[in-house]
BAFI-3210 file (N, C-alpha, C; in Angstrom, 3 decimals, decimal comma, padded with zeros to 6 digits):
// residues 326
n [1|2|3|4|5|6|7|8|9|10|11|12|13|14|15|16|17|18|19|20|21|22|23|24|25|26|27|28|29|30|31|32|33|34|35|36|37|38|39|40|41|42|43|44|45|46|47|48|49|50|51|52|53|54|55|56|57|58|59|60|61|62|63|64|65|66|67|68|69|70|71|72|73|74|75|76|77|78|79|80|81|82|83|84|85|86|87|88|89|90|91|92|93|94|95|96|97|98|99|100|101|102|103|104|105|106|107|108|109|110|111|112|113|114|115|116|117|118|119|120|121|122|123|124|125|126|127|128|129|130|131|132|133|134|135|136|137|138|139|140|141|142|143|144|145|146|147|148|149|150|151|152|153|154|155|156|157|158|159|160|161|162|163|164|165|166|167|168|169|170|171|172|173|174|175|176|177|178|179|180|181|182|183|184|185|186|187|188|189|190|191|192|193|194|195|196|197|198|199|200|201|202|203|204|205|206|207|208|209|210|211|212|213|214|215|216|217|218|219|220|221|222|223|224|225|226|227|228|229|230|231|232|233|234|235|236|237|238|239|240|241|242|243|244|245|246|247|248|249|250|251|252|253|254|255|256|257|258|259|260|261|262|263|264|265|266|267|268|269|270|271|272|273|274|275|276|277|278|279|280|281|282|283|284|285|286|287|288|289|290|291|292|293|294|295|296|297|298|299|300|301|302|303|304|305|306|307|308|309|310|311|312|313|314|315|316|317|318|319|320|321|322|323|324|325|326]
n.u [100,009|101,774|102,648|104,435|106,317|109,587|111,041|112,967|114,840|116,118|118,886|117,603|115,288|113,254|110,966|111,160|110,338|112,044|113,571|112,384|114,151|114,430|114,975|116,065|116,289|115,006|112,647|109,956|109,513|108,485|106,095|103,747|104,505|102,971|099,636|097,451|096,069|092,627|090,858|087,991|086,577|085,678|087,574|089,927|088,425|087,407|089,816|090,485|088,257|088,169|090,713|090,538|088,353|089,309|091,475|090,028|088,615|090,747|091,651|089,392|089,434|091,875|091,354|089,229|090,450|092,184|090,445|089,283|087,346|084,025|082,440|084,235|085,094|082,678|082,084|084,283|083,881|081,508|082,329|084,033|082,156|080,459|082,255|082,897|080,526|080,259|082,553|082,458|080,354|081,403|083,481|082,122|080,710|082,751|083,564|081,407|079,478|077,633|077,965|080,582|082,073|081,154|082,115|084,829|084,887|084,762|087,066|089,991|093,006|095,852|098,287|097,658|097,163|094,793|092,774|093,042|092,470|089,753|088,468|089,257|087,888|085,236|085,217|085,934|083,855|081,587|082,435|082,952|080,406|079,005|080,469|079,859|077,200|077,193|077,152|074,542|073,088|070,924|071,468|071,643|072,402|074,895|076,408|076,467|078,378|078,683|077,966|080,055|082,329|081,769|081,465|084,056|085,536|084,436|085,062|087,857|088,291|087,340|089,276|091,633|091,116|090,684|093,231|094,386|092,731|093,507|096,021|096,273|095,621|097,793|099,701|098,497|098,790|101,587|102,455|101,928|102,741|103,198|105,587|106,103|104,581|105,497|108,115|107,896|107,014|107,397|107,057|104,474|102,360|102,895|102,700|099,985|098,767|099,412|098,336|095,655|095,333|095,782|093,568|091,343|091,750|091,636|089,004|087,636|088,483|087,291|084,728|084,642|086,220|088,759|090,849|094,049|095,654|094,632|095,355|098,153|098,413|097,500|099,442|101,759|101,130|101,093|103,785|105,024|103,911|105,085|107,746|107,501|106,805|109,210|110,915|109,790|110,147|112,884|113,668|115,584|115,352|114,225|111,694|110,406|109,663|106,908|105,969|106,978|106,758|104,653|101,023|100,379|102,556|102,161|099,767|100,657|102,543|100,935|099,243|101,113|101,916|099,492|098,997|101,237|103,520|101,873|099,563|101,204|102,694|100,572|099,449|101,500|101,758|099,184|098,031|096,242|094,428|091,310|090,590|092,964|093,414|091,145|091,661|094,020|093,072|091,181|092,902|094,471|092,594|091,786|094,285|094,792|092,806|093,530|096,006|095,475|094,256|096,413|098,323|097,016|096,812|099,550|100,271|098,948|100,311|102,913|102,641|102,373|104,843|107,227|109,867|110,578|109,825|111,615|114,067|114,067|113,974|116,395|118,176|117,625|118,425|121,147|122,014|121,713|123,659|123,191|122,741|121,685|119,366|118,704]
n.v [103,983|107,036|108,165|110,142|110,153|109,204|105,871|103,242|100,336|097,678|095,280|092,907|093,048|094,445|097,150|100,557|103,835|106,709|109,053|112,328|115,064|118,335|121,437|124,807|125,172|123,041|122,745|120,960|118,210|119,813|120,752|123,068|124,537|126,064|127,111|128,554|131,828|132,027|134,057|135,888|138,134|140,177|140,889|142,446|144,715|145,412|146,044|148,310|150,122|150,273|151,379|153,911|155,025|155,096|156,896|159,146|159,781|160,584|162,821|164,439|164,986|166,387|168,586|169,694|170,429|172,352|174,283|174,357|174,635|173,910|172,391|170,703|169,183|167,946|166,445|164,722|163,265|161,987|160,361|158,665|157,482|156,163|154,324|152,965|151,618|149,945|148,333|146,230|144,714|143,724|142,185|140,252|139,067|137,788|135,957|134,303|133,400|135,247|134,733|133,958|136,276|137,312|135,387|135,944|138,140|137,305|137,168|139,160|139,653|141,287|140,706|139,465|140,215|139,699|139,463|141,976|143,547|142,983|144,062|146,668|147,334|147,163|149,122|151,427|151,634|152,240|154,606|156,318|156,537|157,807|160,175|161,338|161,723|163,865|166,205|166,416|166,742|168,677|172,216|173,458|171,338|170,623|172,902|173,175|172,786|170,179|168,815|169,669|168,573|165,791|165,426|166,050|163,968|161,723|162,246|162,250|159,599|158,292|159,163|158,055|155,262|155,137|155,530|153,108|151,491|152,063|150,993|148,426|146,302|146,042|145,156|142,744|141,248|141,142|139,517|136,946|133,697|133,889|134,444|136,864|138,762|138,641|139,426|142,146|143,166|145,419|147,499|147,362|148,317|151,125|151,666|151,018|152,857|155,445|155,083|154,967|157,588|159,005|158,143|159,044|161,864|162,373|161,635|163,603|165,811|165,212|165,673|168,347|169,940|172,284|173,015|174,246|172,898|170,314|169,683|169,644|167,507|165,355|165,507|164,857|162,202|161,021|161,329|159,682|157,209|156,968|156,622|154,183|152,490|152,551|151,272|148,686|147,904|147,789|145,699|142,770|140,094|136,649|136,328|138,624|138,377|137,919|140,519|141,733|140,211|138,320|138,092|139,272|140,972|142,766|143,945|145,154|147,020|148,667|149,623|150,996|153,062|154,471|155,268|156,679|158,163|159,269|160,738|162,398|163,939|165,215|166,703|168,436|169,886|170,860|172,536|174,693|173,954|172,708|170,497|168,940|168,438|166,932|164,725|163,736|163,008|161,017|159,133|158,444|157,237|155,011|153,746|153,111|151,212|149,236|148,608|147,097|144,863|143,924|143,200|141,073|139,279|138,893|137,608|135,133|134,080|133,955|132,056|129,718|129,076|126,673|126,863|129,289|129,587|127,720|128,780|131,178|130,131|128,762|130,888|132,275|130,404|130,175|132,697|132,475|130,714|128,008|124,680|124,507|122,880|121,347]
n.w [036,574|036,410|033,291|032,843|034,787|035,353|035,190|036,802|036,194|037,959|038,360|038,913|037,560|038,700|038,893|039,672|040,845|039,755|041,844|041,856|040,418|041,067|039,545|038,841|036,148|034,824|036,202|037,722|036,323|034,346|035,302|036,759|039,911|041,530|042,282|039,935|040,249|041,106|040,919|039,920|037,412|038,999|040,933|039,935|039,195|041,646|042,986|041,505|041,858|044,668|045,258|043,994|045,374|048,029|047,753|046,977|049,309|050,920|049,486|049,772|052,532|052,841|051,186|052,579|055,002|054,042|053,356|050,796|047,739|048,487|046,862|045,590|047,794|048,465|046,118|046,038|048,391|047,715|045,602|047,032|048,768|046,945|045,784|048,117|048,631|046,413|046,444|048,555|047,473|045,063|046,132|047,685|045,614|044,205|046,137|046,157|048,043|050,406|053,153|053,482|053,514|055,928|057,685|057,721|059,309|061,867|063,341|064,032|062,580|062,761|061,546|059,241|055,931|054,515|056,496|057,778|055,581|054,993|057,229|056,885|054,522|055,441|057,484|056,048|054,144|055,714|057,028|054,857|053,721|055,799|055,938|053,479|053,945|055,668|054,197|053,322|055,542|057,753|057,898|060,419|061,975|060,923|061,422|064,167|067,241|068,075|065,760|064,070|065,335|065,357|062,601|061,717|062,901|061,641|058,952|059,086|059,832|057,550|055,723|056,817|056,800|054,107|053,073|053,793|052,266|049,669|049,505|050,643|048,956|047,276|049,118|049,753|047,373|047,266|049,411|048,738|047,288|044,608|042,183|040,568|041,851|044,495|044,152|043,926|046,341|047,943|046,190|045,109|046,952|046,982|044,262|043,707|045,382|044,331|041,847|042,518|043,476|041,114|039,649|041,215|041,301|038,581|037,911|039,312|037,860|035,420|036,142|036,081|037,750|038,175|039,792|040,776|042,618|042,444|039,857|040,158|041,907|040,342|038,366|039,814|040,503|037,956|037,284|039,191|038,444|035,946|036,701|038,105|036,008|034,562|036,369|036,492|033,861|033,650|035,246|035,560|036,323|036,139|037,174|036,486|033,876|033,033|033,085|030,899|028,633|026,373|026,676|029,158|029,428|027,315|028,143|030,523|029,607|028,022|030,019|031,556|029,813|029,453|032,050|032,887|031,088|028,973|030,193|031,754|029,912|028,585|030,646|031,313|028,947|028,572|030,638|030,759|028,921|028,285|026,749|026,533|029,238|029,851|028,172|029,339|031,869|031,214|030,063|032,279|034,002|032,451|032,233|034,904|035,510|033,665|034,681|037,019|035,855|034,342|036,286|037,582|035,450|034,920|037,275|037,025|034,809|035,822|037,854|036,422|035,429|035,858|036,666|037,905|040,755|041,900|041,176|042,623|045,219|045,300|045,022|047,395|049,343|048,769|049,493|052,218|052,770|052,509|051,154|047,777|047,119|049,287]
ca.u [101,227|101,871|103,642|105,391|107,307|110,579|111,177|114,308|114,774|117,373|119,421|116,667|114,099|112,225|110,751|110,928|110,298|113,228|113,260|112,423|115,182|113,881|116,000|115,528|116,301|114,059|111,419|109,614|108,895|107,779|104,782|103,705|104,591|102,015|098,298|097,109|094,984|091,306|089,998|087,152|086,745|085,318|088,691|090,627|087,518|087,394|091,078|090,417|087,267|088,585|091,837|090,061|087,495|090,156|092,204|089,062|088,360|091,922|091,614|088,314|089,866|092,901|090,681|088,435|091,372|092,751|089,328|089,112|085,971|083,192|081,944|085,268|085,013|081,447|082,195|085,261|083,218|080,527|083,084|084,467|080,996|080,014|083,210|082,778|079,356|080,458|083,669|082,034|079,505|082,303|084,226|081,198|080,398|083,855|083,553|080,350|078,416|077,817|078,386|082,039|082,551|080,841|083,010|086,133|084,760|084,693|088,333|090,825|094,416|096,622|099,407|097,124|096,623|093,420|091,909|093,098|091,816|088,302|088,044|089,455|086,769|084,033|085,347|085,925|082,530|080,700|082,922|082,774|078,976|078,644|081,096|079,055|075,927|077,345|076,820|073,095|072,449|070,429|072,521|071,787|073,130|076,277|077,107|076,575|079,714|078,653|077,997|081,391|083,267|081,445|081,775|085,507|085,991|084,014|085,843|089,231|088,254|087,228|090,568|092,616|090,803|090,856|094,645|094,559|091,977|094,228|097,338|096,331|095,551|099,169|100,308|097,876|099,448|103,016|102,778|101,623|103,894|103,341|106,909|106,121|104,002|106,382|109,314|107,616|106,213|107,529|106,646|103,052|101,505|103,138|102,171|098,525|098,342|099,468|097,373|094,371|095,327|095,617|092,188|090,417|091,922|091,189|087,542|087,215|088,692|086,265|083,493|084,694|087,047|089,978|091,737|095,476|096,182|094,219|096,222|099,481|098,314|097,435|100,753|102,676|100,780|101,552|105,244|105,361|103,563|106,119|108,904|107,202|106,911|110,628|111,466|109,299|110,729|114,328|113,951|116,204|115,207|113,284|110,353|109,816|109,331|105,489|105,704|107,571|106,528|103,354|099,812|100,485|103,532|101,521|098,824|101,387|103,139|099,843|098,821|102,153|101,858|098,268|099,025|102,395|104,031|100,848|098,948|102,227|102,958|099,371|099,250|102,543|101,486|097,840|097,520|095,105|093,570|090,284|090,616|094,112|093,178|090,166|092,325|094,946|092,281|090,625|094,016|094,875|091,576|091,906|095,538|094,672|092,039|094,344|097,089|095,003|094,075|097,729|098,968|096,361|097,227|100,954|100,322|098,586|101,411|104,053|102,379|102,455|106,242|107,705|111,251|110,791|109,874|112,831|115,183|114,029|114,330|117,831|118,854|117,491|119,256|122,557|122,288|121,804|124,789|122,730|122,782|120,590|118,141|118,561]
ca.v [104,760|108,238|107,925|111,239|109,957|108,233|104,628|102,646|098,882|097,201|094,061|091,801|093,265|095,169|098,523|101,535|105,219|107,532|110,217|113,524|116,064|119,648|122,454|126,050|125,129|122,048|122,737|119,648|117,550|120,809|121,031|124,240|124,254|126,915|127,173|129,806|132,531|131,696|135,226|136,213|139,494|141,163|141,298|143,635|145,858|145,754|146,750|149,619|150,973|150,494|152,308|155,244|155,509|155,432|158,128|160,250|160,159|161,311|164,124|165,211|165,458|167,411|169,771|170,293|171,075|173,524|175,192|174,442|174,741|172,883|171,492|169,688|168,291|167,167|165,470|163,706|162,396|161,159|159,326|157,715|156,735|155,259|153,226|152,190|150,747|148,964|147,422|144,990|143,940|143,003|141,201|139,165|138,386|136,884|134,881|133,382|133,355|136,367|134,320|133,858|137,587|137,435|134,495|136,601|139,186|136,722|137,434|140,218|139,302|142,384|140,198|138,892|141,236|139,376|139,837|143,433|144,143|142,866|145,048|147,984|147,544|147,416|150,418|152,499|151,756|152,939|155,966|157,113|156,828|158,804|161,448|161,911|162,131|165,149|167,302|166,518|166,966|170,052|173,189|173,696|170,194|170,690|174,066|173,091|172,332|168,716|168,392|169,900|167,606|164,463|165,434|165,992|162,622|160,796|162,537|161,787|158,136|157,896|159,400|157,089|153,943|155,254|155,294|151,658|150,907|152,264|150,345|147,066|145,313|145,819|144,299|141,430|140,543|140,975|138,494|135,615|132,949|134,130|135,099|138,226|139,622|138,657|140,164|143,577|143,311|146,784|148,459|147,272|149,257|152,479|151,693|151,048|154,091|156,569|154,796|155,400|159,052|159,451|157,888|159,925|163,243|162,442|161,624|164,941|166,708|164,902|166,271|169,785|170,667|172,776|173,585|174,078|171,860|169,031|169,456|169,266|166,155|164,431|165,550|164,080|160,789|160,584|161,236|158,469|156,065|156,867|156,025|152,779|151,784|152,406|150,254|147,382|147,590|147,555|144,504|141,756|138,741|135,802|136,501|139,804|138,100|138,157|141,953|142,249|139,318|137,681|138,909|140,089|142,021|143,788|144,660|145,988|148,158|149,570|150,269|151,945|154,233|155,220|155,803|157,512|159,145|159,980|161,823|163,330|164,883|166,014|167,652|169,466|170,728|171,423|172,997|175,601|173,429|171,797|169,269|168,136|168,001|165,853|163,560|163,208|162,363|159,777|158,197|157,974|156,306|153,775|153,102|152,562|149,968|148,264|148,206|145,988|143,691|143,436|142,524|139,778|138,439|138,541|136,626|133,827|133,618|133,644|130,825|128,569|128,807|125,745|127,099|130,528|129,402|127,012|129,716|132,098|129,391|128,504|132,152|132,569|129,483|130,516|133,878|132,047|129,816|126,638|123,971|125,033|122,103|120,435]
ca.w [036,860|035,573|032,244|032,804|035,838|034,876|035,935|036,791|036,310|038,539|037,744|039,130|036,747|039,431|038,444|040,741|040,376|039,974|042,653|041,004|040,632|040,718|039,342|038,296|034,684|034,323|036,977|038,262|035,185|033,566|035,865|037,647|041,342|042,218|041,705|039,281|040,954|040,573|041,046|038,774|036,899|040,018|041,779|039,427|039,272|043,071|043,246|040,852|042,520|046,050|045,289|043,643|046,460|049,168|047,444|046,956|050,702|051,384|048,823|050,390|053,857|052,656|050,640|053,658|055,946|053,365|053,052|049,346|047,275|049,101|045,816|045,417|048,957|048,361|045,038|046,436|049,371|047,021|044,893|048,053|049,251|045,880|045,723|049,342|048,530|045,349|046,733|049,220|046,566|044,159|046,906|048,006|044,369|043,899|047,127|045,780|049,049|051,342|054,491|053,536|053,950|057,351|058,418|057,883|060,323|063,203|064,027|063,442|062,648|062,155|060,754|058,004|055,015|054,154|057,613|057,930|054,429|055,133|058,225|056,263|053,604|056,228|058,163|055,061|053,530|056,641|057,265|053,639|053,574|056,809|055,562|052,397|054,526|056,362|053,281|053,119|056,846|057,919|058,165|061,859|062,536|060,458|061,981|065,628|067,636|068,085|064,370|063,514|065,920|064,840|061,178|061,540|063,264|060,586|057,752|059,329|059,789|056,143|055,074|057,333|056,232|052,662|052,795|053,832|051,155|048,407|049,543|051,177|047,884|046,844|050,142|049,619|046,276|047,517|050,416|048,223|046,760|043,172|042,086|040,040|042,881|045,663|043,768|044,040|047,550|048,454|045,165|044,799|047,703|046,483|042,902|043,768|046,051|043,398|040,797|043,057|043,496|039,724|039,241|041,936|040,842|037,185|037,908|039,728|036,727|034,427|036,649|035,843|038,711|037,521|040,818|040,496|043,503|041,889|038,694|040,641|042,471|039,207|037,703|040,641|040,364|036,637|037,332|039,947|037,615|034,915|037,357|038,384|034,735|034,231|037,272|036,063|032,553|033,786|036,043|034,721|036,834|035,409|037,718|035,857|032,479|032,695|032,971|029,667|027,496|026,276|026,811|030,368|029,163|026,472|029,006|031,470|028,899|027,672|031,264|031,948|028,942|029,717|033,411|033,161|030,118|028,198|030,980|032,219|028,821|028,331|031,741|031,210|027,777|028,516|031,932|030,555|027,857|028,789|025,951|026,935|030,614|029,756|027,582|030,340|032,914|030,657|029,905|033,601|034,500|031,677|032,608|036,252|035,409|032,936|035,573|037,858|034,995|033,934|037,417|037,774|034,316|035,132|038,355|036,484|033,954|036,679|038,598|035,525|035,086|036,888|037,071|038,662|042,212|042,285|041,025|043,761|046,418|045,218|045,290|048,818|050,119|048,552|050,309|053,618|052,912|052,547|049,890|046,960|047,037|050,422]
c.u [101,303|102,991|104,687|106,480|108,296|110,686|112,618|114,142|116,120|117,775|118,486|115,390|112,985|112,178|110,496|110,949|111,596|112,816|113,385|113,550|114,642|115,025|115,351|115,463|115,255|112,721|111,198|108,786|108,106|106,409|104,832|103,747|103,559|100,672|098,058|095,990|093,641|090,334|089,222|087,337|086,439|086,522|089,489|089,743|087,427|088,661|091,020|089,473|087,677|089,735|091,417|089,220|088,324|090,929|091,269|088,744|089,523|091,973|090,557|088,737|090,913|092,273|089,861|089,322|091,979|091,689|089,198|087,626|085,141|082,590|082,942|085,228|083,805|081,554|083,182|084,654|082,197|081,190|083,529|083,310|080,500|080,950|083,138|081,582|079,561|081,518|083,221|081,167|080,366|083,059|083,352|080,841|081,497|083,881|082,452|079,187|078,662|078,330|079,901|082,664|082,312|081,753|084,355|086,090|084,704|085,942|089,035|092,281|095,231|097,753|098,954|096,565|095,181|092,456|091,873|092,380|090,306|087,771|088,241|088,310|085,506|084,081|085,257|084,542|081,589|081,131|082,705|081,309|078,530|079,225|080,325|077,714|075,998|076,868|075,321|072,347|071,943|071,547|072,736|072,505|074,609|077,065|077,196|077,932|079,774|078,731|079,368|082,392|083,028|081,785|083,261|086,052|085,640|084,842|087,287|089,312|088,168|088,557|091,600|092,369|090,900|092,303|094,954|093,887|092,764|095,575|097,295|096,263|096,936|099,921|099,795|098,517|100,892|103,358|102,405|102,896|104,092|104,611|106,866|105,510|104,957|107,661|109,142|106,762|106,286|107,026|105,136|102,169|101,663|102,526|100,649|098,021|098,331|098,559|095,970|094,244|095,107|094,177|091,220|090,522|091,457|089,667|087,003|087,404|087,666|084,909|083,509|085,533|088,384|090,942|093,200|096,081|095,832|095,058|097,605|099,484|098,280|098,769|101,776|102,407|101,251|103,069|105,687|105,058|104,564|107,378|108,701|107,316|108,357|111,277|111,054|109,936|112,202|114,666|114,457|116,009|114,151|111,856|109,642|109,384|107,855|105,134|106,197|107,253|105,109|102,198|099,885|101,483|102,957|100,523|099,547|102,010|102,076|099,358|099,834|102,121|100,644|098,275|100,131|102,745|102,957|100,152|099,959|102,509|101,765|099,148|100,298|102,216|100,152|097,257|096,271|094,150|092,581|090,331|091,760|093,976|092,204|090,820|093,283|094,192|091,705|091,708|094,429|093,875|091,670|093,181|095,484|093,901|092,856|095,509|096,679|094,828|095,416|098,422|098,336|096,767|098,675|101,104|099,965|099,676|102,607|103,866|102,545|103,877|106,843|109,108|111,460|110,802|111,133|114,050|115,229|114,430|115,832|118,624|118,799|118,352|120,739|122,945|122,460|122,932|124,398|122,887|121,563|119,287|117,992|118,290]
c.v [105,942|108,048|109,029|111,101|108,902|107,025|104,131|101,144|098,388|095,883|092,876|091,969|093,985|096,624|099,421|102,924|105,925|108,748|111,481|114,453|117,390|120,639|123,675|126,014|124,173|122,085|121,369|118,914|118,534|121,184|122,280|123,814|125,048|126,861|128,555|130,499|132,277|132,866|135,463|137,690|140,552|141,703|142,460|144,878|146,348|146,515|148,178|150,564|151,273|151,479|153,732|155,843|155,916|156,718|159,330|160,717|160,964|162,708|165,014|165,776|166,553|168,705|170,465|171,032|172,346|174,543|175,433|174,573|173,585|171,927|170,383|168,683|167,379|166,091|164,357|162,744|161,479|160,050|158,239|156,855|155,737|154,062|152,337|151,257|149,646|147,914|146,153|144,106|143,107|141,900|140,001|138,377|137,407|135,705|133,857|133,345|134,460|135,948|134,171|135,179|137,761|136,545|135,161|137,713|138,629|137,004|138,588|139,857|140,400|141,902|139,600|139,987|140,969|139,808|141,347|144,124|144,097|143,893|146,471|148,319|147,909|148,790|151,567|152,716|152,549|154,387|156,854|157,477|157,894|160,168|162,123|162,391|163,454|166,293|167,474|166,683|168,403|170,999|173,406|172,542|170,271|171,810|174,054|172,518|170,806|168,187|168,563|168,877|166,211|164,368|165,336|164,603|161,615|160,996|162,057|160,266|157,629|158,071|158,367|155,696|153,961|155,050|153,807|150,966|150,994|151,544|148,859|146,001|145,030|144,939|142,867|140,613|140,205|139,870|137,094|134,940|133,158|134,950|136,547|139,212|139,759|139,454|141,661|143,890|144,734|147,831|148,502|148,213|150,698|152,652|151,838|152,333|155,263|156,335|155,208|156,910|159,602|159,268|158,863|161,365|163,407|162,436|162,983|165,959|166,459|165,465|167,794|170,578|171,023|173,389|173,276|172,975|170,474|168,677|169,001|167,856|165,111|164,373|164,732|162,587|160,246|160,434|159,977|157,226|155,867|156,217|154,550|151,949|151,560|151,331|148,856|146,959|147,229|146,313|143,377|140,331|137,974|135,991|137,710|139,560|138,309|139,627|142,524|141,424|138,751|138,654|139,816|141,223|143,138|144,612|145,627|147,198|149,157|150,330|151,321|153,211|155,109|155,871|156,829|158,525|159,931|161,057|162,837|164,382|165,785|167,057|168,767|170,434|171,461|171,847|173,853|175,131|172,426|170,456|168,364|167,628|166,831|164,577|162,912|162,453|161,037|158,717|157,607|156,973|154,964|153,018|152,468|151,250|148,881|147,766|147,024|144,720|143,076|142,690|141,163|138,802|137,982|137,511|135,234|133,245|133,183|132,325|129,578|128,224|127,920|126,060|128,282|130,305|128,713|127,918|130,687|131,400|129,099|129,756|132,502|131,674|129,799|131,754|133,502|131,056|128,360|125,999|124,349|124,225|121,111|121,247]
c.w [035,903|034,552|032,196|033,858|035,378|035,793|035,842|036,995|036,813|037,883|037,904|038,325|037,466|038,966|039,645|040,141|040,687|040,794|041,803|041,395|040,142|040,582|038,726|036,775|034,127|035,035|037,590|037,208|034,329|034,087|036,746|039,106|042,137|041,515|041,108|040,053|040,276|040,708|039,756|038,416|037,957|040,786|041,202|039,426|040,712|043,452|042,713|041,596|043,955|046,162|044,989|044,767|047,677|048,961|047,439|048,370|051,268|050,769|049,460|051,737|053,736|052,141|051,714|054,646|055,352|052,964|051,544|049,011|047,847|048,083|045,535|046,562|048,846|047,285|045,380|047,452|048,710|046,215|045,868|048,539|048,208|045,747|046,948|049,338|047,498|045,707|047,459|048,331|045,618|044,897|047,242|046,748|043,981|044,867|046,833|046,745|050,074|052,707|054,602|053,970|055,446|058,192|058,689|058,932|061,743|064,018|063,330|063,675|061,982|061,258|059,435|057,113|054,612|055,246|057,796|056,774|054,524|056,126|057,700|055,324|054,378|056,886|057,175|054,472|054,425|056,854|056,047|053,430|054,566|056,463|054,438|052,916|055,265|055,479|053,067|054,434|056,925|058,352|059,651|062,551|062,169|061,132|063,504|066,010|067,687|066,648|063,745|064,034|065,358|063,350|060,911|061,855|062,174|059,323|057,890|059,290|058,359|055,420|055,507|056,760|054,713|052,243|052,811|052,661|049,850|048,372|049,895|050,086|047,297|047,820|049,997|048,504|046,636|048,489|049,955|047,720|045,269|042,941|041,627|041,031|044,064|045,390|043,986|045,264|048,120|047,467|044,976|045,620|047,237|045,093|042,915|044,416|045,077|042,191|041,237|043,093|042,091|039,266|039,892|041,447|039,398|037,094|038,324|038,608|035,622|034,841|036,550|036,813|038,068|038,539|040,506|041,351|042,987|040,671|039,134|041,221|041,359|038,471|038,478|040,507|039,018|036,603|038,073|039,125|036,476|035,488|037,651|037,105|034,323|035,084|036,818|034,741|032,664|034,592|035,175|035,181|036,049|035,890|037,126|034,413|032,153|032,563|031,648|028,431|027,532|026,452|028,035|030,182|028,310|027,277|029,934|030,784|028,463|028,902|031,700|031,111|029,253|031,102|033,624|032,094|029,383|029,029|031,488|031,150|028,562|029,415|031,706|030,073|027,870|029,831|031,752|029,452|028,437|028,051|026,382|028,365|030,640|029,210|028,576|031,429|032,429|030,493|031,248|034,172|033,779|032,049|033,974|036,250|034,734|033,785|036,442|037,040|034,614|035,065|037,685|036,676|034,486|036,246|037,874|035,608|034,789|037,422|037,734|035,109|036,167|037,405|037,977|040,167|042,683|042,176|042,202|045,045|046,443|045,560|046,774|049,674|049,969|049,354|051,772|053,848|052,993|051,186|049,078|047,063|048,188|051,675]
res [m|d|v|n|v|p|e|r|i|d|t|a|g|r|t|s|l|v|h|p|v|a|s|a|s|t|g|y|y|g|r|p|l|l|k|k|p|v|w|t|w|e|i|p|i|y|f|f|i|g|g|a|a|g|a|a|a|l|i|a|e|i|a|s|l|c|r|a|d|q|r|l|v|r|d|a|r|r|i|a|a|a|g|g|m|l|a|p|v|l|l|v|s|d|l|g|r|p|e|r|f|l|y|m|l|r|v|f|k|p|q|s|p|m|s|a|g|v|w|t|v|l|s|f|s|n|a|a|a|l|a|a|g|i|d|v|a|p|r|r|v|r|t|s|w|i|g|r|v|v|g|r|l|i|s|a|t|a|a|a|t|g|l|g|m|s|t|y|t|g|v|l|l|g|v|t|a|i|p|v|w|r|q|h|v|r|l|l|p|l|h|f|a|f|s|g|v|a|t|a|s|s|i|l|q|l|l|g|h|r|e|r|a|l|h|r|l|a|l|m|a|a|a|v|e|t|g|v|g|a|v|l|e|s|g|g|s|a|s|n|d|p|l|r|h|g|r|s|g|r|l|m|r|a|a|g|l|l|s|g|p|i|p|l|a|l|r|i|l|g|r|r|s|r|v|l|t|f|a|a|a|a|s|a|v|a|g|s|l|l|t|r|l|a|w|i|e|a|g|g|t|s|a|q|d|p|g|i|p|l|a|l|e|k|k|g|r|e|k|r|g|q|s|p|f|w]
***
């Protein structure tokens, strides 16, 4: 018999187990009600690379439509293609066996973020590689009307799937039962999208691109990340505790500073300074990577708290006018 489960002895001397009483304050005998995420190190790296690659494809399409410098378009497409090739490798590595990835392609469930995400990864990887291949095709092929039409369709497909690539991982976290993720189900996709934009634009700046539009895009992403950090810091519910306390809290605050206020200030002060622009870009890339690591760490911490899920369930039932625990 489990020594942690209380017993009751009746007047006849018979022993029986006391029915457990779960509450938001005591949890369930202090035991976690949720399983801790078992993702390996590949997943936060996958989130980071996939978000940056998807945003790069979107930047490449916008730059192409605006007739920007072709070197910028080419470099953005190459970043997208490189990320598109690395992302499936990291995902399969975490799954352990390649056939598991193939099994998920047997069906398509639009209502399932996991299923939609796998198909998004596959579609984006192929479209991004083909879009990058346009730049190395013979000139007579690229300039023909068929080449222009096909190239435009491929580039648009890469941008559309890239948008999904940079946001679906936030949706994936938000629809789980992990309290700290579920609490921010609407914020996470926006957060990850602008984090990807900040990373892609910063990598392009590190490659030497100094376009004003790229600077403004990076500045906007830093401003949004600063706002997201303020929202996360001001949250007062118990489910937000992993974002402010412990190891996950320290990671999240460091990620917020590197992604938001620091690059924002550097970009405002150093528009014409190559050194400050480089420092802002490096800070944004480091902050974006740390952001993914912090969210995964916070999810593991949140899952181990036995009281948070019960508190959220009690709150939801009270809103619906039901008894808290029946």
